[in-house]
C-alpha positions in Angstrom: -32.0 32.4 -54.2 -30.5 31.0 -50.8 -31.4 32.9 -47.3 -28.6 33.3 -44.9 -29.0 32.4 -41.7 -29.7 35.6 -39.0 -27.6 35.7 -36.7 -28.4 37.2 -33.1 -25.7 39.8 -31.3 -24.8 37.3 -27.5 -27.0 39.3 -24.8 -25.8 41.9 -22.4 -27.1 39.6 -19.1 -24.9 37.1 -20.8 -22.2 35.9 -18.6 -19.2 33.2 -18.7 -20.1 30.7 -15.9 -17.8 30.2 -12.9 -14.2 28.3 -13.6 -14.2 24.6 -12.7 -12.5 24.0 -9.4 -8.9 23.4 -10.1 -8.6 25.2 -13.5 -6.1 27.7 -12.4 -5.3 29.1 -9.4 -7.1 30.0 -6.2 -7.1 33.2 -4.7 -8.5 33.9 -1.2 -11.6 36.3 -1.6 -11.2 38.8 1.3 -14.6 41.0 1.8 -13.9 44.4 2.5 -17.2 45.0 4.4 -16.3 42.0 6.8 -17.4 43.5 10.5 -14.8 42.2 13.7 -17.0 42.3 16.8 -14.3 43.6 19.8 -15.2 41.4 22.7 -13.8 43.7 25.6 -15.8 46.3 24.8 -18.2 44.9 26.8 -15.8 45.9 29.9 -15.5 49.3 29.4 -13.0 51.1 31.2 -13.5 52.4 35.0 -11.8 55.2 35.8 -14.0 57.9 33.2 -16.1 60.4 35.9 -18.6 62.6 34.2 -17.0 65.8 33.5 -13.4 64.3 32.9 -11.3 65.2 29.8 -10.6 62.4 27.1 -9.2 61.7 24.0 -11.5 60.3 20.9 -9.2 56.5 20.1 -10.3 54.6 17.2 -11.8 55.8 14.0 -14.8 57.5 12.6 -16.2 60.9 13.5 -14.2 63.2 16.4 -11.4 60.5 16.3 -8.4 61.5 17.9 -9.6 65.2 19.2 -10.0 65.4 23.2 -13.6 65.9 24.5 -15.4 66.0 28.4 -17.8 63.4 29.3 -21.0 64.6 29.6 -22.8 61.5 30.7 -22.0 58.0 31.2 -24.5 55.2 30.2 -24.0 52.1 31.8 -25.3 48.7 29.4 -24.5 45.7 27.4 -21.3 48.0 26.0 -20.8 51.1 27.8 -20.9 54.0 26.1 -20.6 58.3 27.5 -21.7 61.1 25.8 -19.0 63.6 25.1 -18.9 66.8 24.0 -15.5 68.2 21.6 -13.5 70.7 22.4 -15.2 72.1 19.2 -18.4 71.6 20.2 -19.3 68.9 18.3 -21.2 65.6 20.3 -20.7 62.4 19.7 -22.3 59.0 21.9 -18.9 56.7 22.1 -17.8 53.4 24.0 -15.8 53.8 26.6 -13.2 51.6 25.6 -12.7 54.4 22.4 -12.0 56.7 25.3 -8.4 57.4 26.7 -8.3 59.6 29.9 -6.2 62.8 29.0 -3.5 62.9 31.9 -3.3 66.2 34.3 -6.6 67.4 32.9 -9.7 67.9 35.2 
């Protein structure tokens, strides 16, 4: 009696090779985690004072909320420590702060 040839399943780690260049439509790859650097952040805002009321712009924690400047920090990228009306504290770049008109 003749023995049958043993066949094994394809390994789970087996992956097909990348398609050859020009074999199909080329799609531009967009990286979702790509960081963009704001080069104007180094200039900061000049019209901010300790105790002044500001609105936190941009994205992140407390975005859009009004706050009071507790401390200004000079450096390569000027920043401020702010306390929101809800009691939360955050360290924010001064470029992301908008002065609230008529409040002090």
